[in-house]
N, C-alpha and C positions, 0 to 999 in steps of 0.2 A: 504493500500500500504506500509506504514511504517513497519507494522508487517511482511509482506512478505519479505521485504528487510532485516529486522533483522534476520529472519529465515535463509535466504540464507547466510548472513554473519556468522551466528553461525555455519552452516554446513561447510563452507569454513575454518573458523578459527580452528575448531576441526581437520579437515583433514590436515591442514598446520602446526599444532602446533609443530610437530617434526622437521620441516625444518626451523624454525626461527633461526636467528643468531644475534650475537652482532652487526655485520656490518649493518644489515638492520635497527636496532634500532637507530644507530648513524646517519644514513642518514636522519631521521626525524628532526634532529636538524640543518641540513646544509643550508636550503634555505635562512634565513636572513643573514648568514655570507657570502654566495656566492654573494648575491645581494650587500652587503656592499663593497666587494672587486671589483666587476665588474664595479660599478658606477664610480670609480676613472678613469680608462683608457677611459671609454666612454666620460666622461666630458673633458678629455684632447684632444681626437679626435675632439669633437665639438668645443673646443676653437681654435685649429689649423685650422679647416675648415671654421668656420663662425665667431668666436669671434674676430679675428684680421682683419677681412674684414669690413671696415666702411660702405659698402653698405649692406652686408648681415646681419650684427649683429643686427640692429634694427628689421628687419623682423623676424629673427629666435628667437629673445628674446620674441617678441609678441606671436609667435606661441607656444613657450614653456610655457609662462604664461597661455595662453588659455588652453593648454593641462593639466597643473597642476590644473587649476581652475575647469576643468571638472572631473579630476581624484579624487579629494578630496570628493565631494559629492557622486560620484559614489561608492567609497569604503565604505562610511558611509551607503549607501542604501543596498549594497550587503551584508554587515555584520550585518544588522539589525536583521535577524532571529537568529543570534548566541548570545552568552552572551555579556553583556554590556562592560566588560573589553576588549574582543577581538575587539569589534567595535571601541572603542576609540584608542586602540593600532594600529590597521590597518590604521585608518584615519590619526592619527598624523604622523605615519611613512611615509605614502604616501605624506603628505604635506611637511614635513621637507626634505625628500629625493628629491622631485621635486624642492623645492626652492634652495637647495644646488647645484643641477645640473645646474640650470640657472645661478647662481652666478659664478660657476666654468667655464661655457662656456663663460661668458663675460670678466672675469678678469684673468682666469687661475686657474686650480685646485691646482697648487703647490704654489700659492701665500700665504704668511704668513697670518694666520687667516682662510683662506679657507681650507688649508690642516689640520690645527688644529681642525677646526669644523668637518671635515670628520673623523679624528682620534678619538677624544674624544666622539663626539656626536654619530657617527656611532657605535662605540664600545658599548656605553651605551645602544643604542636601541637593538643591537643584544643580549646583556645580558638579557634584559627584555624578549625578545622573547624566549630565551633559558630556562629561569625560567618557563615561562608559558608552554612550551612544556614538561618540566620535570613533571609538575603537571598533565597535561593531560595524558601523557604516563603512569604515575604512577597509575592513576585511572583506565585507560584501562587495564593495566597489572594486577592490582589487580582483576578486573572483570574476565579477561581471566584466571588468575590463579585459581580463585574460580571455574570457569566453568571446567577448565582442572582438577582440583582436584576432582570434582565430576565424570568427565569422567574417570580419572585414577582409581577411585574406581570401576567403572563399568568394565573397561578393565581388572583389576586385573592382571597387568603385561604384557598384550598383547601389541604389538607394531604396529604402523601405519607407512607405508612407501609410498613414491612416490605418493603423492596426486596430482590429476589433475582435473581441472574443464572442463567438456565436456557438452556443450549445457544445462546448468542449473543443471547438476548433478555433484556431487563431487565423484570421484572414487579413491580409494586408496587400496593398498595391506596391508594385516594384517598378523601378525605371532603370534600364541598363545604363552603363557608362557609354553614352552614345558615341559612335565612331570607333570605339575600342572593343566592344563586345556585342553579342546578340542574345536574344532570349534563349536560343538553343544552347549557348554557352552556359547560361545559368541553369537550364534544365539538366545539362550534363553534370552539374555540380551539386545536384539535389542530395545525393548520398553523402557527400562531404559536408554539406550544410547540416544534415541530420546528425552526423558525428560531432560537429562543432557544438551543436545545441544539446547533445546528450539525450536525444529522443530515439524511439525505436526505428528500425529500418523501414523505409517506405512511408514514414510519417510526413515527409515534406513533398509537396507537389507544386509545380510551377506551370501555370497555364498561360499561353500566349494571348495577348489582346488582339482580336481580329482586326481592330481599327487602327492599331499603332504598333509597328514592328519593334518599337523600343520599350514597350510597357508589357507588364504581365501581372498575374494575380498569384500571390503566394498563399498557400494553404498549409498550415501545420496542424496535424492531428496527433498530439502526443500519446494519447491512450486509445487503444483499439475499441471502438464502440460496437463492433459486431460480435464480441465475445458472448457466447451463450446461444442456445437454440432459438430460432425464430419460427414460431408455430404457424403452419399454413392456415389461413383464415377461411378456407373453403372456396367453392367455385365463385367466380366473379359475376357471371351473368348467365346462369343456367336457363336453358330454353330459348335463348336469344341466338342470333346469327353470329358466326365467327367474325363477321365484318362489323358487328355493332359495338364491340368493346375489345380492347387489348387484353392480353393474358398476363396478370401479375405473377412474377416469378420470385420476388424477394424484396429486400429492403436495402437501400444505399446506406452508407455510413452516416449520412446526415438525417436519416429517418424517412426520406422520401421513398415511396413504393417504386420499384423497378418493374416495368412492363414491356412485353414484346408484342409486335404485330405480325401475325402469320400471313395476312393477306395484304394486297396493295390497295391504294385508294387514288384513282385518277384525279379526283376533285381537288386534292391537295398535293398531287405530284409524288406520292409515296409509292414506290414500286414494290411488288412482291419479291421477297428475298429467299434464297436458299440459305441453309445454316451450317456452320461449323461449330461443333461442341467439342472442345479440346481440354484435356487435363490428364495428369498422370493417374495411375491406378490408385484409388482411394481418395481422390480429390472431390468426389461427390457429384460428378457430372451426370451420371445415370439417374440418381435420386432427384436431382434438381429438375431434369428434363421430364421425368415421369410425372411430377406434380403438375407441370404445365400441360402435359398431354391429358391428364385426368380432367383438368379445367376445360380444355378444348373439346373433349368428348361430351361435355354437357351442352354443347351448342348443337342446334338441329341440323346444320349443314357442314359437318366436319366428318371426315373418314380417315382412318389410320391404318397404314400398313407398316410392317416392321421386319427387321432381319437382325439376328444375332447368332452367328455360327459358333461362338465360344461358350457363352453361358445359357444360350437358348431361352427356355421358358422362364428362367430365374430373373432375367433382366426385366421382362415385361410384367411379371407378377399379376396383380389384379386387372391389368389392362387386357389380358389375353382374350377374354370372352367378348370384348368390344372391338377387337381389331379384325378388319376384313380379311387380311392376309398376313401370314407370318412365315418367314423362312428361317430354318435353323441349321443350314449347311451352306458352304461356299457356293455350291452349284445352285442351290435353291435361291440364294441371294442374287446371283447373276440373272436367273430367270425372272426374279422379282423386278429387276431393272428393266428387262425386256417387256414385261407386262405393263409396267408403269409408262414406258415409252409408247407402247401401243395405245394405252388409255389416253395419253396426252395427244396422240395423233387423232384419235376419235373425237376428242374435245375440240381440237383445232378446226376440224371440218365443220362440226355442228355450230360452234360459236362464230366461226367466220361467216357462215351462211346467214346468221342473225345480226352481223355487223358489230359483234362484241370484241373489242381489242384485247381486253384483259379480264380475267375472272372477276366476277362481281356477285354481290348478294342476289339470290333468287335468279341466277342465270340458267338454272336447270341441272347443275352439277354441284355436288358438295366439294368443298376444298379438300383435296387429297394430300396428306402428308406421309411421305415415305421415310421412315426412321431407320437408318443403318447403324447399328451399334457394333463396336469393334471393327470399324470400317476399313482399316489399313489393308487387311489381307484380301478383301473383295473389291476394292476400288483402285488399287495401285496400278493395275494393268488392265482395267475394264473399259473397253471402248464403249460398251453399252451405258456405263455410268457417265462417262464424259459427254456422250450425245444427249443423255437424259437431262443433265443439269444445264446444258447449253440451250435446250429447246422447251423445257417444261413450264417455265414460269407463267407465261401468259395463259396457259391452259388451266391454271389453278392447281398445279402439282408442285408441292414444296418438298425439297430434298433436304434431309438433315443427316449429315455425316458426323458420327461421334467416334473419336479416336484419341489415343494418348499423345501422339506427336504427328503433326501434319506436315512432315518434311516431304521433299520431292520423291523419295523412295517409298513413301507410304500412301501418297495421294497424288494423282496427276496434277501438275501445276496449272494446266488449262482448266481443269475442273475446280481446283481450289480458287482460282480467280473469279469463278462464278458464285462463290459462297459469300454473299454480301453481308450476311448476319453472322456474328460470332459471339459465343460465350466461352471465355477463356478462364478456366479454373486453374488451380495450382499446377505449376510445371516444374520440371527438374532444374532447368537453368535458363538464363536470359536468352540464349539462342532459340530455345523452344518457343518462347513467347513471341518471337518475330514471325512465326508461321501463322499466328492467329490475329495479332493486333497490329494496326497500322503504326507507322513510325511516329506520327504526331502524338499518339496515345502513349507510346513508350517514352517519348521525349518529355511528356507532361508528368511523368512519374509513376506510370503503371508498372508494378513489379510483381507479377504472379509467381516468379521464381522464389520470392521470399516466403511463400506459403507451402510449396510442395504439396504433400498430402497431409500435412499437420493441421490444416484448417479446412476440413471438408465443407463445401458449399460456398466458399469465398470465390468470387469471380469478377470479371469485367464484362460489360455488355456493350457491344458495338453493333449497331443495326440501323436500317432505315426507320424513321419515325422516332428515334431516340435522340434527344438534343446532344450535339457533339460535345458540349461542355460536361455532359455526364459520362462520356466514354472513359476518362481516366479515373473515375470515382469508384472505389471498390463497393461491392454489394455482397450480401449473403442470401442464398436461395432459401426458400421456405423448407421446413421439415415437416413431413406428415407420416403418420403410421399407417400401415396397410388397412387396419379396420376402418379408419376414417375414409381412405380412398375408396374402399369397397362400398361403404355406405353411400357415398356420393354417386358412384357409378350405378348402383342398384336403383337409386331414386331418379336419376336424370338421363342416363345413357341407355342405348338400345343394345341388348346382347345379340351377337351375331351367331351364337351357337348355344346349345343346351349346356348347362353347368355340369361338370363332372368332378369327381373327387377321387383321391387315392392314387394308386399307381397308374391307372388308366389315363389320368389327366397329364401325367408327366410323359408317359411313353408316346402319347398321341402327338405331342409337340416335338419331343426330341427325335423320334424316328423320322419325322418330316416327310413321310411317304417316300422313303428311300432317297432323300435329298431334294425332292421337288418342292415347289412352293406349297405351303399348307394354306388352303383356302377355307376359311371358317364357314362360309356359306355352303360349301360342298360338304363340310362335316356335318351340318345339320341333318343331311339326308343319309348319313352313314348307317349301314345295317348291322354294325357290331363288329366288323373286322377291326384289326389293330387292337383288340382287347377292350373295346368300349361297348357296354351294353346299350342297345337302343332304348330311348325313352318312349314309352307307349303314348300315343296321342290321347288327349282328353277330349271326349265328345262334347260338342256344343249342346246345351239344352234346347229343346224345341220351344221356340218363342212364338207367342201369338200376340198380334197387335190389333187392337180395335180402335179405329179412328174416332168413333163416337164416344169412347169411354174417356173421361177426364184423367189426366195424369196426376197421380197423387204426389205431393211434395215429399222429398226424402226426409227420413228422420235424422240422418246425419250424412255428412260427406264421407264417401267411402271409396277406396280404390277398387277397381274392377279387375277380376282375375280372368282375363280372356283365355280361351284355349290356344295352345300352340300346336303347330302342325309338325308331326314327326315323319310325314310321308314325303312323296315327291312334290316338286314345285307345282303350284296351282297355275292354271291358265288365267288369262285376264278376267274372263267372266266369273270364274270361281273366286278369284281374289276380290273382285268388286262385290260379290255376294257376301263375302266375309265382312267387308267394311260396312255394308248395309246392316248386317246382323249386329255388329258391334254398336252402331249408331242407334238401332232400335232398343238394344239393351240399355244404353245410356238414357234414352228418352223414358223408358218404362221405370227406371230407377229415379226419375225426377230431375235428371240433369238437363239444364237448358242450354249448356254450352260445353264444348270439349275443352280439355286441359292438355298441356304438353305431355303429361304422363299417359293420358288415354291414347294419344297419337303414337307414343312409343310402344304401347302394348299391342297396337294393331299390326306392327311390322312382322313379328315372328308368326302370327296367325295367318298372314297372307302369303308367307314365304317369299315376300318381295322386299326390295330395299326400302330404307327409310325415305329416300327421294321419291320412289314410286308412290308410297302412301301419301306424301305431301302433295304430289301432283294430282292424285285421285281426289283428295279433299278440295283442292282448288277447282277441279272439274265439277264437283257437286255444288260449288258456289256459283258457277257460271252456266253450266249446261247439264243440269240434272235431268234425267229422263223421267217420263211419267211412271209413277209408282215408286220412285226412289225417294228416300229421305234426303232433302236438300239441306244445304248449309249456307250461312251468311258469315262473312268475315266480321269479327268483332274489332272495334278500335281498341287496341291494347298494346302495351309496351312489350308483351311477352308473345312471341310467335307461337302458333299452334293452338290458338284460342279461336273457335268458331261457334257461332250460334246455331243450334239445331232447330231446323224447321220441320217439325213432325207433320204428318198428313192433317192432323186436327188443327194445325196452326197455319195451313197453307193459305188461308185467306188474308193473313196479315203479312205475307212474304213480300 
């Protein structure tokens, strides 16, 4: 604790060194002299009020003696941790001052002898305190001057102005020695400056002023504010579109939430970006990205594919049931790239016919994210991967490559150049950081090599949509436990296969169909090969709907348990019939509108994709056929809310 306080004081002292004045030093000598002067009028007031009163004087004198008797040992005890000279000086000053005040209150402070004692004795005590303060200040100033002398050598003529302490950080403006140095020179000396100040490595950052090449902002963070786990707050916008809100991933060191944008936005000029997630083993990159993917899966227009040939199912954990495709071998991963490229081509054709230049909300396709974990072995010489990252962005296909070291022998440099978003966790050395972070971020003081794998979750975020001033600011990703993630996915996401447990669940993923891509939608129709027992279908109850019979209001809002299909994929007419049956069930149970959870429950029953269900509900809003229950879109901030127009309500439609 003492070391942390010393570091903080060092940072503050360095930033304030230019603003110290002679007046501020003089003020340190004032307290004993002010106390000496004030005690005389106070004693005179006490004498007039109580000393000349024969009734009050005895009582007040006893109270004053008791107060002084308590003050003397209290002063001795309080000053015990300090040096012995200070302890004796403080105790004697308190005792003599208290005794003189009592005498002055009883006989008058201006009485001969009393006023003499105040003059000579008080003056002498003040002189002793002044001498001691001179000694202390001299030692402190010598230490500060030595520190500032070292700092001056580092600054080499640069000046520091307007220091401010803001929530544990010291922020100041800097001006270079114009004509002799540049901001980059100062940035290269940040580690030397930290050493001169006696603060932790990486505590000093220097950010260039975009408006003046000779000015910069100095930020000193003596103590690490990211120590301790930062709990994941839960999904940010469940039921909304992936385009409606960014995905919060953690907290910066100044307390601001760090968020990423997975899709582009033409209206503000933000392009969709592919991502590089880099960090050494144990740095927390998989856990941090998993939380972001859980949040994304709660959005209605997001689809996730994944590949991990090293840890397989262990990496994706609770996400597996909600991922459309998973590959667990190198061969399967490369086939996954080919399928993603084919999907992008299909989207190009369809979006191009409709005049859509970049993926956008409600364009007819979900945003597809392909997450390649332990990517070095499968992307280093993969032509399919290079072509995929070069062409997939405008089709709404996002590629995320996660690896420990993005050097040229681990990932094709042409592909790496296309990864505009980066999350750089702790790395082994400064050279590794250059593979993920731009030069200006490293120059400004980004030092992921200081973390290694000793601080899991610490990272830097560089991406479109993130203010460039935030790029060199460290953040820590949220931490969530699996039960919390499972609960969120169960409530908001759509399972793409039936849940299994025990050895079957592991073998199903790790075998990977002999290295081929594991397609979760194909698994739904599995007949029990690979060791998984088929789940018997639950029969839908026979429903009767009388248009003339009033709908009774529900006694309580309840979740509907619709049947899931364990058989082959339904054709369009059959799937539409299932949707109608679900809507009739909702109407009979008293619901007047659908909720996102109801829409999610329709998907497994229809054996169709979530996008197909959404398009079918839109069709019922615009072109419902005779005899079908129609829908009307509700004005709501939450997508997936429709008003049910039952036959008995057709007149008000």
